[in-house]
DSSP file (Angstrom, degrees, kcal/mol; ACC not computed):
  #  RESIDUE AA STRUCTURE BP1 BP2  ACC     N-H-->O    O-->H-N    N-H-->O    O-->H-N    TCO  KAPPA ALPHA  PHI   PSI    X-CA   Y-CA   Z-CA
    1    1 A M              0   0    0      0, 0.0     2,-0.0     0, 0.0     0, 0.0   0.000 360.0 360.0 360.0 133.0  -56.2   41.4  141.0
    2    2 A S     >  -     0   0    0      1,-0.1     4,-2.3     4,-0.0     5,-0.2  -0.287 360.0-114.3 -73.4 161.0  -54.6   39.9  137.9
    3    3 A D  H  > S+     0   0    0      1,-0.2     4,-2.4     2,-0.2     5,-0.2   0.893 115.9  51.5 -61.8 -41.7  -51.7   41.7  136.1
    4    4 A A  H  > S+     0   0    0      2,-0.2     4,-2.3     1,-0.2    -1,-0.2   0.909 110.3  48.1 -63.9 -42.8  -53.8   42.3  133.0
    5    5 A V  H  > S+     0   0    0      1,-0.2     4,-2.3     2,-0.2    -1,-0.2   0.912 112.3  49.4 -64.6 -42.0  -56.7   43.9  135.0
    6    6 A R  H  X S+     0   0    0     -4,-2.3     4,-2.2     2,-0.2    -2,-0.2   0.903 110.8  49.9 -64.7 -41.6  -54.2   46.1  136.9
    7    7 A R  H  X S+     0   0    0     -4,-2.4     4,-2.5     2,-0.2    -2,-0.2   0.918 111.2  48.7 -62.4 -44.1  -52.5   47.2  133.7
    8    8 A I  H  X S+     0   0    0     -4,-2.3     4,-2.6     1,-0.2    -2,-0.2   0.914 110.8  50.7 -62.8 -42.6  -55.8   48.1  132.1
    9    9 A A  H  X S+     0   0    0     -4,-2.3     4,-1.8     1,-0.2    -1,-0.2   0.898 111.1  48.3 -63.6 -40.7  -56.9   50.1  135.2
   10   10 A R  H  X S+     0   0    0     -4,-2.2     4,-1.9     2,-0.2    -1,-0.2   0.910 111.4  50.1 -65.5 -42.0  -53.6   52.0  135.2
   11   11 A W  H  X S+     0   0    0     -4,-2.5     4,-1.7     1,-0.2    -2,-0.2   0.929 110.5  49.6 -61.8 -44.9  -53.9   52.8  131.5
   12   12 A Q  H  < S+     0   0    0     -4,-2.6    -1,-0.2     1,-0.2    -2,-0.2   0.861 109.4  53.0 -62.7 -35.0  -57.5   54.0  132.0
   13   13 A A  H  < S+     0   0    0     -4,-1.8     3,-0.3     1,-0.2    -1,-0.2   0.875 116.8  36.2 -68.8 -37.4  -56.4   56.3  134.9
   14   14 A K  H  < S+     0   0    0     -4,-1.9     2,-0.3     1,-0.2    -1,-0.2   0.622 110.0  62.9 -93.6 -11.5  -53.6   58.0  132.9
   15   15 A C     <  +     0   0    0     -4,-1.7    -1,-0.2    -5,-0.2    -2,-0.1  -0.383  68.2 143.6-110.4  54.1  -55.4   58.1  129.5
   16   16 A T     >  -     0   0    0     -3,-0.3     4,-2.5    -2,-0.3     5,-0.2  -0.586  61.1-117.3 -87.0 154.5  -58.3   60.3  130.3
   17   17 A P  H  > S+     0   0    0      0, 0.0     4,-2.5     0, 0.0     5,-0.2   0.869 115.3  53.5 -58.5 -35.9  -59.6   62.8  127.8
   18   18 A E  H  > S+     0   0    0      2,-0.2     4,-2.2     1,-0.2     5,-0.1   0.921 110.6  45.0 -66.0 -44.1  -58.8   65.7  130.1
   19   19 A R  H  > S+     0   0    0      2,-0.2     4,-2.2     1,-0.2    -1,-0.2   0.904 113.5  50.3 -67.5 -41.3  -55.2   64.6  130.6
   20   20 A T  H  X S+     0   0    0     -4,-2.5     4,-2.5     1,-0.2    -2,-0.2   0.918 111.2  49.2 -62.3 -43.7  -54.8   64.0  126.8
   21   21 A K  H  X S+     0   0    0     -4,-2.5     4,-2.7    -5,-0.2    -2,-0.2   0.907 109.8  51.1 -62.9 -42.2  -56.1   67.4  126.1
   22   22 A A  H  X S+     0   0    0     -4,-2.2     4,-1.7     2,-0.2    -1,-0.2   0.905 110.9  48.8 -62.9 -41.0  -53.8   69.1  128.6
   23   23 A T  H  X S+     0   0    0     -4,-2.2     4,-1.0     2,-0.2    -2,-0.2   0.942 113.9  45.1 -63.6 -48.0  -50.8   67.3  127.0
   24   24 A L  H  X S+     0   0    0     -4,-2.5     4,-1.1     1,-0.2     3,-0.4   0.876 110.0  55.3 -65.4 -37.6  -51.8   68.3  123.5
   25   25 A D  H  < S+     0   0    0     -4,-2.7     4,-0.4     1,-0.2     3,-0.3   0.878 105.6  53.2 -61.3 -37.2  -52.5   71.9  124.6
   26   26 A S  H  < S+     0   0    0     -4,-1.7    -1,-0.2     1,-0.2    -2,-0.2   0.765 119.6  32.0 -72.8 -24.0  -49.0   72.1  126.0
   27   27 A I  H  X S+     0   0    0     -4,-1.0     4,-2.3    -3,-0.4    -1,-0.2   0.397  89.6 100.5-111.5   2.1  -47.3   71.0  122.8
   28   28 A H  H  X S+     0   0    0     -4,-1.1     4,-2.6    -3,-0.3     5,-0.2   0.895  81.0  50.2 -57.3 -46.7  -49.7   72.4  120.2
   29   29 A E  H  > S+     0   0    0     -4,-0.4     4,-2.3     1,-0.2    -1,-0.2   0.901 112.0  47.5 -63.4 -41.7  -47.7   75.5  119.3
   30   30 A D  H  > S+     0   0    0      2,-0.2     4,-2.3     1,-0.2    -1,-0.2   0.907 112.2  50.2 -65.4 -41.0  -44.5   73.6  118.8
   31   31 A M  H  X S+     0   0    0     -4,-2.3     4,-2.3     1,-0.2    -2,-0.2   0.914 111.1  49.3 -62.0 -43.2  -46.4   71.0  116.6
   32   32 A R  H  X S+     0   0    0     -4,-2.6     4,-2.5     2,-0.2    -2,-0.2   0.912 111.0  49.1 -62.8 -44.0  -47.9   73.8  114.5
   33   33 A A  H  X S+     0   0    0     -4,-2.3     4,-2.3     2,-0.2    -2,-0.2   0.903 112.2  47.8 -64.9 -42.0  -44.5   75.5  114.0
   34   34 A R  H  X S+     0   0    0     -4,-2.3     4,-2.3     2,-0.2    -1,-0.2   0.895 112.9  48.8 -66.3 -39.5  -42.9   72.2  112.9
   35   35 A Y  H  X S+     0   0    0     -4,-2.3     4,-2.6    -5,-0.2     5,-0.2   0.913 111.0  50.4 -65.6 -42.1  -45.7   71.4  110.5
   36   36 A E  H  X S+     0   0    0     -4,-2.5     4,-2.2     2,-0.2    -2,-0.2   0.919 112.1  47.1 -62.0 -43.9  -45.6   74.9  109.0
   37   37 A A  H  X S+     0   0    0     -4,-2.3     4,-2.2     2,-0.2    -2,-0.2   0.912 113.8  47.4 -64.6 -43.2  -41.8   74.7  108.5
   38   38 A A  H  X S+     0   0    0     -4,-2.3     4,-2.4     2,-0.2    -2,-0.2   0.904 112.9  48.3 -65.9 -41.3  -42.1   71.2  106.9
   39   39 A T  H  X S+     0   0    0     -4,-2.6     4,-2.5     2,-0.2    -1,-0.2   0.888 111.1  50.7 -67.2 -39.3  -45.0   72.2  104.6
   40   40 A T  H  X S+     0   0    0     -4,-2.2     4,-2.2    -5,-0.2    -2,-0.2   0.925 112.2  46.7 -63.7 -44.9  -43.1   75.3  103.5
   41   41 A A  H  X S+     0   0    0     -4,-2.2     4,-2.2     2,-0.2    -2,-0.2   0.906 113.1  49.4 -64.3 -42.0  -40.0   73.3  102.7
   42   42 A L  H  X S+     0   0    0     -4,-2.4     4,-2.4     2,-0.2    -2,-0.2   0.914 111.3  48.9 -64.2 -43.4  -42.0   70.7  100.8
   43   43 A S  H  X S+     0   0    0     -4,-2.5     4,-2.1     2,-0.2    -1,-0.2   0.897 111.0  50.1 -64.0 -40.7  -43.8   73.3   98.8
   44   44 A A  H  X S+     0   0    0     -4,-2.2     4,-2.1     2,-0.2    -1,-0.2   0.906 110.8  49.9 -63.9 -41.5  -40.6   75.1   97.9
   45   45 A M  H  X S+     0   0    0     -4,-2.2     4,-2.5     1,-0.2    -2,-0.2   0.923 109.9  50.6 -62.9 -44.2  -39.1   71.8   96.8
   46   46 A E  H  X S+     0   0    0     -4,-2.4     4,-2.4     1,-0.2    -1,-0.2   0.887 109.0  51.6 -62.9 -38.8  -42.1   70.9   94.6
   47   47 A T  H  X S+     0   0    0     -4,-2.1     4,-1.7     2,-0.2    -1,-0.2   0.918 110.9  48.0 -62.9 -43.4  -41.9   74.3   93.0
   48   48 A D  H  X S+     0   0    0     -4,-2.1     4,-1.8     1,-0.2    -2,-0.2   0.903 111.6  49.8 -63.4 -41.6  -38.2   73.8   92.1
   49   49 A V  H  X S+     0   0    0     -4,-2.5     4,-2.7     1,-0.2    -2,-0.2   0.895 106.9  55.2 -65.7 -39.3  -38.9   70.3   90.8
   50   50 A K  H  X S+     0   0    0     -4,-2.4     4,-2.6     1,-0.2    -1,-0.2   0.879 106.5  51.8 -60.9 -37.0  -41.7   71.7   88.6
   51   51 A Q  H  X S+     0   0    0     -4,-1.7     4,-2.3     2,-0.2    -1,-0.2   0.900 109.8  48.8 -65.3 -40.3  -39.3   74.2   87.1
   52   52 A T  H  X S+     0   0    0     -4,-1.8     4,-1.3     2,-0.2    -2,-0.2   0.916 112.5  48.3 -63.8 -43.3  -36.9   71.3   86.3
   53   53 A L  H  <>S+     0   0    0     -4,-2.7     5,-2.4     1,-0.2     4,-0.3   0.911 111.0  50.4 -63.6 -42.6  -39.7   69.3   84.7
   54   54 A N  H ><5S+     0   0    0     -4,-2.6     3,-1.3     1,-0.2    -1,-0.2   0.908 108.4  52.3 -61.9 -42.5  -40.8   72.3   82.7
   55   55 A A  H 3<5S+     0   0    0     -4,-2.3    -1,-0.2     1,-0.3    -2,-0.2   0.786 109.1  51.0 -64.4 -27.4  -37.2   72.9   81.5
   56   56 A R  T 3<5S-     0   0    0     -4,-1.3    -1,-0.3    -3,-0.3    -2,-0.2   0.413 117.0-113.6 -90.7   0.9  -37.0   69.2   80.4
   57   57 A G  T < 5 +     0   0    0     -3,-1.3     2,-0.3    -4,-0.3    -3,-0.2   0.738  55.6 164.1  76.4  23.0  -40.3   69.5   78.4
   58   58 A V      < -     0   0    0     -5,-2.4    -1,-0.2    -6,-0.1     2,-0.1  -0.601  42.0-116.0 -75.7 131.4  -42.3   67.2   80.6
   59   59 A N    >   -     0   0    0     -2,-0.3     3,-2.2     1,-0.1     4,-0.2  -0.422  19.8-123.5 -66.6 139.4  -46.0   67.5   80.0
   60   60 A T  G >  S+     0   0    0      1,-0.3     3,-1.5     2,-0.2     4,-0.3   0.772 109.5  65.7 -59.4 -26.4  -47.9   68.8   83.1
   61   61 A I  G 3  S+     0   0    0      1,-0.3     3,-0.3     2,-0.1    -1,-0.3   0.747 101.6  50.9 -66.6 -20.3  -50.2   65.8   83.1
   62   62 A N  G <> S+     0   0    0     -3,-2.2     4,-0.9     1,-0.2    -1,-0.3   0.338  82.2  95.0 -97.3   6.0  -47.1   63.7   83.9
   63   63 A Y  H <>  +     0   0    0     -3,-1.5     4,-2.9     1,-0.2     5,-0.3   0.844  68.5  72.7 -65.1 -34.0  -45.9   65.8   86.8
   64   64 A V  H  > S+     0   0    0     -4,-0.3     4,-2.0    -3,-0.3    -1,-0.2   0.903  99.5  40.7 -55.5 -52.3  -47.6   63.7   89.5
   65   65 A P  H  > S+     0   0    0      0, 0.0     4,-2.2     0, 0.0    -1,-0.2   0.883 115.5  52.1 -67.1 -33.6  -45.3   60.6   89.3
   66   66 A Y  H  X S+     0   0    0     -4,-0.9     4,-2.3     1,-0.2    -2,-0.2   0.894 109.9  49.2 -66.2 -37.7  -42.2   62.8   89.1
   67   67 A L  H  X S+     0   0    0     -4,-2.9     4,-2.5     2,-0.2    -1,-0.2   0.845 108.0  54.4 -68.8 -32.7  -43.3   64.8   92.1
   68   68 A S  H  X S+     0   0    0     -4,-2.0     4,-1.8    -5,-0.3    -2,-0.2   0.919 109.0  48.2 -64.3 -42.5  -43.9   61.5   94.0
   69   69 A F  H  X S+     0   0    0     -4,-2.2     4,-2.1     1,-0.2    -2,-0.2   0.931 111.7  49.9 -59.6 -46.4  -40.3   60.6   93.1
   70   70 A A  H  X S+     0   0    0     -4,-2.3     4,-2.7     1,-0.2    -2,-0.2   0.879 107.6  53.5 -63.1 -38.4  -39.1   64.0   94.3
   71   71 A R  H  X S+     0   0    0     -4,-2.5     4,-2.4     2,-0.2    -1,-0.2   0.874 107.4  51.6 -64.0 -36.1  -41.1   63.6   97.6
   72   72 A Q  H  X S+     0   0    0     -4,-1.8     4,-2.0     2,-0.2    -2,-0.2   0.905 111.4  46.6 -67.5 -39.7  -39.3   60.3   98.2
   73   73 A L  H  X S+     0   0    0     -4,-2.1     4,-2.2     2,-0.2    -2,-0.2   0.911 110.9  53.4 -64.4 -41.3  -36.0   62.0   97.7
   74   74 A F  H  X S+     0   0    0     -4,-2.7     4,-0.8     1,-0.2    -2,-0.2   0.920 109.6  47.6 -58.4 -45.4  -37.0   64.8  100.0
   75   75 A K  H >< S+     0   0    0     -4,-2.4     3,-0.7     1,-0.2     4,-0.4   0.889 109.7  54.1 -62.9 -39.3  -37.9   62.3  102.7
   76   76 A L  H >< S+     0   0    0     -4,-2.0     3,-1.3     1,-0.2     5,-0.3   0.871 103.0  56.4 -63.6 -37.7  -34.6   60.6  102.1
   77   77 A T  H 3< S+     0   0    0     -4,-2.2    -1,-0.2     1,-0.3    -2,-0.2   0.715  99.2  61.4 -69.0 -18.4  -32.7   63.9  102.6
   78   78 A K  T << S+     0   0    0     -4,-0.8    -1,-0.3    -3,-0.7    -2,-0.2   0.579  89.6  87.8 -83.6  -9.5  -34.3   64.3  106.0
   79   79 A K  S <  S-     0   0    0     -3,-1.3     2,-1.5    -4,-0.4    -3,-0.0  -0.438  95.9-103.5 -83.3 165.2  -32.7   61.1  107.3
   80   80 A N  S    S+     0   0    0     -2,-0.1     2,-0.3     2,-0.0    -3,-0.1  -0.358  83.7 106.8 -89.3  56.5  -29.3   61.1  108.8
   81   81 A I        +     0   0    0     -2,-1.5     2,-0.3    -5,-0.3    -2,-0.1  -0.951  35.9 155.5-130.8 155.2  -27.4   59.7  105.8
   82   82 A S    >>  +     0   0    0     -2,-0.3     3,-1.0    35,-0.0     4,-0.7  -0.920  39.4  30.3-158.8-178.9  -25.1   61.3  103.3
   83   83 A G  H 3> S-     0   0    0     -2,-0.3     4,-2.2     1,-0.2     5,-0.1  -0.271 120.0  -6.7  63.2-137.7  -22.3   60.7  100.9
   84   84 A E  H 3> S+     0   0    0      1,-0.2     4,-2.3     2,-0.2    -1,-0.2   0.841 134.7  56.4 -64.7 -35.5  -22.1   57.4   99.1
   85   85 A S  H <> S+     0   0    0     -3,-1.0     4,-2.3     2,-0.2    -1,-0.2   0.915 109.1  46.9 -63.0 -41.9  -24.9   55.9  101.1
   86   86 A M  H  X S+     0   0    0     -4,-0.7     4,-2.6     2,-0.2    -2,-0.2   0.910 110.7  52.6 -64.6 -42.3  -27.2   58.7  100.0
   87   87 A A  H  X S+     0   0    0     -4,-2.2     4,-2.0     1,-0.2    -2,-0.2   0.893 110.4  47.7 -61.6 -40.3  -26.1   58.3   96.4
   88   88 A I  H  X S+     0   0    0     -4,-2.3     4,-2.0     2,-0.2    -1,-0.2   0.924 112.1  49.1 -67.2 -44.8  -26.9   54.5   96.5
   89   89 A E  H  X S+     0   0    0     -4,-2.3     4,-1.7     1,-0.2    -2,-0.2   0.904 112.1  49.0 -60.8 -41.6  -30.3   55.1   98.1
   90   90 A A  H  X S+     0   0    0     -4,-2.6     4,-2.5     1,-0.2    -1,-0.2   0.877 107.8  54.6 -66.8 -37.2  -31.1   57.7   95.5
   91   91 A K  H  X S+     0   0    0     -4,-2.0     4,-2.8     1,-0.2    -1,-0.2   0.891 104.6  54.4 -63.2 -38.7  -30.0   55.4   92.7
   92   92 A V  H  X S+     0   0    0     -4,-2.0     4,-2.4     1,-0.2    -1,-0.2   0.920 109.8  47.1 -60.0 -43.4  -32.5   52.8   94.0
   93   93 A L  H  X S+     0   0    0     -4,-1.7     4,-2.5     2,-0.2     5,-0.2   0.904 111.1  51.0 -65.7 -40.6  -35.3   55.3   93.8
   94   94 A V  H  X S+     0   0    0     -4,-2.5     4,-2.1     1,-0.2    -2,-0.2   0.933 112.3  47.0 -60.8 -45.2  -34.2   56.4   90.2
   95   95 A D  H  X S+     0   0    0     -4,-2.8     4,-2.2     2,-0.2    -2,-0.2   0.899 111.4  51.8 -63.6 -40.7  -34.2   52.7   89.2
   96   96 A K  H  X S+     0   0    0     -4,-2.4     4,-0.7    -5,-0.2    -2,-0.2   0.939 114.1  41.5 -60.7 -48.8  -37.6   52.1   90.8
   97   97 A W  H  <>S+     0   0    0     -4,-2.5     5,-2.0     1,-0.2    -1,-0.2   0.769 111.1  56.6 -75.9 -25.0  -39.2   55.1   89.0
   98   98 A T  H ><5S+     0   0    0     -4,-2.1     3,-1.7    -5,-0.2    -1,-0.2   0.900 104.5  53.5 -66.9 -40.5  -37.5   54.3   85.7
   99   99 A A  H 3<5S+     0   0    0     -4,-2.2    -2,-0.2     1,-0.3    -1,-0.2   0.738 100.7  61.5 -64.6 -21.6  -39.0   50.8   86.0
  100  100 A R  T 3<5S-     0   0    0     -4,-0.7    -1,-0.3    -5,-0.1    -2,-0.2   0.158 128.1 -99.3 -90.5  18.2  -42.4   52.6   86.3
  101  101 A S  T < 5S+     0   0    0     -3,-1.7     2,-0.2     1,-0.3    -3,-0.2   0.635  76.2 141.3  77.2  19.1  -41.8   54.1   82.9
  102  102 A L      < -     0   0    0     -5,-2.0     2,-0.4     1,-0.1    -1,-0.3  -0.613  64.7 -91.5 -85.5 155.6  -40.5   57.6   83.9
  103  103 A N     >  -     0   0    0     -2,-0.2     4,-2.1     1,-0.2     3,-0.2  -0.508  29.9-149.4 -70.0 120.7  -37.7   59.1   81.9
  104  104 A H  H  > S+     0   0    0     -2,-0.4     4,-2.5     1,-0.2     5,-0.2   0.889  95.3  53.1 -58.4 -43.3  -34.4   58.2   83.4
  105  105 A D  H  > S+     0   0    0      1,-0.2     4,-2.0     2,-0.2    -1,-0.2   0.864 109.1  49.0 -64.2 -36.7  -32.7   61.4   82.3
  106  106 A V  H  > S+     0   0    0     -3,-0.2     4,-2.4     2,-0.2    -1,-0.2   0.907 110.9  50.2 -69.1 -41.5  -35.4   63.5   83.9
  107  107 A L  H  X S+     0   0    0     -4,-2.1     4,-2.6     1,-0.2    -2,-0.2   0.917 111.0  48.9 -62.1 -42.9  -35.2   61.6   87.2
  108  108 A V  H  X S+     0   0    0     -4,-2.5     4,-2.5     2,-0.2     5,-0.3   0.886 109.6  53.0 -64.1 -38.5  -31.4   62.0   87.2
  109  109 A A  H  X>S+     0   0    0     -4,-2.0     4,-3.0     2,-0.2     5,-0.6   0.920 110.2  47.1 -63.0 -43.5  -31.8   65.7   86.6
  110  110 A I  I  X>S+     0   0    0     -4,-2.4     4,-1.7     1,-0.2     5,-0.8   0.943 112.2  50.8 -61.6 -47.3  -34.2   66.0   89.6
  111  111 A R  I  X5S+     0   0    0     -4,-2.6     6,-1.8    -5,-0.2     4,-0.6   0.915 122.3  30.6 -57.4 -45.4  -31.8   64.0   91.7
  112  112 A F  I  X5S+     0   0    0     -4,-2.5     4,-1.5     4,-0.2    -2,-0.2   0.944 124.9  39.8 -83.0 -50.1  -28.8   66.2   90.9
  113  113 A E  I  <5S+     0   0    0     -4,-3.0    -3,-0.2    -5,-0.3    -2,-0.2   0.869 126.8  31.2 -72.0 -37.5  -30.2   69.6   90.2
  114  114 A N  I  <<S+     0   0    0     -4,-1.7    -1,-0.2    -5,-0.6    -3,-0.2   0.731 136.0  22.8 -95.0 -23.0  -32.8   69.7   93.0
  115  115 A F  H  <<S-     0   0    0     -5,-0.8    -3,-0.2    -4,-0.6    -2,-0.2   0.457  90.0-130.7-123.5  -3.6  -31.2   67.6   95.6
  116  116 A S     <  +     0   0    0     -4,-1.5     2,-0.6    -6,-0.2    -4,-0.2   0.863  53.1 150.8  54.1  41.1  -27.4   67.8   94.7
  117  117 A I        -     0   0    0     -6,-1.8    -1,-0.2   -31,-0.1    -2,-0.1  -0.918  33.5-147.7-105.9 121.5  -27.1   64.0   95.0
  118  118 A N        -     0   0    0     -2,-0.6   -28,-0.1     1,-0.1     3,-0.1  -0.290  28.2 -86.9 -81.8 168.3  -24.4   62.5   92.7
  119  119 A E        -     0   0    0      1,-0.1    -1,-0.1    -2,-0.1   -31,-0.1  -0.514  53.7-105.4 -68.0 140.0  -24.3   59.2   91.0
  120  120 A P        -     0   0    0      0, 0.0    -1,-0.1     0, 0.0   -36,-0.1  -0.344  38.5 -99.9 -68.3 154.0  -22.9   56.5   93.3
  121  121 A K              0   0    0      1,-0.1    -3,-0.0    -3,-0.1   -33,-0.0  -0.463 360.0 360.0 -72.1 143.7  -19.3   55.3   92.6
  122  122 A P              0   0    0      0, 0.0    -1,-0.1     0, 0.0    -3,-0.0   0.512 360.0 360.0 -69.5 360.0  -19.1   52.0   90.7
């Protein structure tokens, strides 16, 4: 029996629908709890950002790209970086979204007020 045939046979033996279902059933509750926590945190962040946008006089029709920027910052905060590295990464996002015609001052306000990320040092 060739190596490829043997590998395929082993994969088929361990990847049955019954085995997959049993695995997913055993971790389903933990997956649900993590998804619920992540969704709650994301929704709270979006609500806070909307308040910042409202305070800056941004029209609600323009919220979508600003919320996309905020989601990217949110994702960045979940990584294991901080300090000056975080400030540099956030500046890259501010520059990217400024180039996409968003108001630089509003982006900086979101970065600082909602995520407490300072400007990187020169």
